[in-house]
Steps between C-alpha positions, in 0.01 A plus 500: 500500500145414395262764379196548728173495299309825556126546451268800526207518741183579304350712777797713609716486183808426716762244397592218740683168489258232379512314835365806688176518300171307490423341163140458387446271201224443246548137401440376143167360630396853608533452877649773718741387770784625718830350389728443798762313296538771235498237227131423438388476140303796364487878488652652814477837671700624799399696810707631790456303824318777685141566599511844338606361162232228506226746598618744230496220240146405602379860482659580163434158336858472372499120539184472291658701219832314516348152503204579276230348722295559816693451827287337774496659847635181659831553313542845657406356843756220462770752404420714806524191722838409347630850573378483862702183573 
């Protein structure tokens, strides 16, 4: 049996299988993007796929601290749209 990779949501501090979380990446060029594949190059941070977790992350700036740079509002909007689908 294969081991399921677990990751922790930055906002809620809960552990989930990697596939159930959103990954936000700071690329080596310094861009911030949402990584749907889970394999993009760069520093990654995970958030639970829920509106509450995304809003909490925005309010507490946990993504900024984890990735070490400013997170544009359009990234949060794109995450909220992904969760709505």
